[in-house]
LUMLUMMAR-715037 format. One record per residue (C-alpha): residue in one letter; x negated, y, z. Coordinates in steps of 0.001 Angstrom, whole numbers, plus 500000, padded with zeros to 6 digits. Layout:
 residuo     px     py     pz
       A      X      Y      Z
...
END
This chain:
 residuo     px     py     pz
       M 078867 440169 551798
       D 079108 442760 554567
       I 082661 444139 554565
       S 082142 446490 557498
       L 081570 449497 555201
       V 084302 448944 552607
       T 087298 451236 552113
       W 090497 449376 552967
       R 093726 450092 551073
       K 097185 449784 552609
       S 099966 448532 550394
       S 102527 451151 549476
       Y 105149 448437 550100
       S 104081 447840 553697
       A 106613 448823 556286
       E 105427 450799 559309
       Y 105587 447696 561504
       N 104320 445096 559048
       C 101127 446439 557507
       V 098470 444637 555555
       E 095321 446235 554184
       A 093202 444785 551407
       V 089945 445445 549647
       S 088682 444012 546360
       L 085345 442247 546520
       P 083385 440605 543702
       G 085529 437562 542869
       A 087584 437831 546051
       V 089961 439922 548141
       A 089687 440583 551878
       V 092802 441257 553955
       R 093394 442437 557516
       D 096152 443678 559814
       S 096094 447498 559754
       K 097245 447597 563383
       D 094131 445646 564396
       P 091290 446859 562151
       G 088675 445320 564428
       G 090414 441961 564372
       P 090014 439069 561974
       K 089561 439589 558272
       F 090443 436907 555777
       V 088587 436574 552488
       L 090456 434809 549704
       S 089228 433880 546262
       G 090836 435779 543416
       A 092889 432693 542516
       A 094085 432212 546101
       W 095053 435906 546326
       R 097080 435699 543095
       S 098787 432510 544289
       L 099666 434059 547651
       N 101090 437153 545936
       Q 103220 435024 543606
       R 104620 433068 546550
       I 105393 436222 548520
       K 107080 437866 545530
       G 109033 434656 544922
       G 110475 434789 548439
       R 108724 431688 549747
       Y 107893 433330 553078
       D 111072 435352 553608
       L 112541 434934 557062
END
């Protein structure tokens, strides 16, 4: 799937310095760094996206 024409959405929880943008795709979610929109994009399956969100919300990646 060509994701060059999709509309990215920035999380309302993103801080000014730590921004992630995402877009829903059929059966998947693509994510990118909003400060580097031309940089890498990661496509995760729906299950992987849900798992990542649960881990983040659970504090697994807190510094």
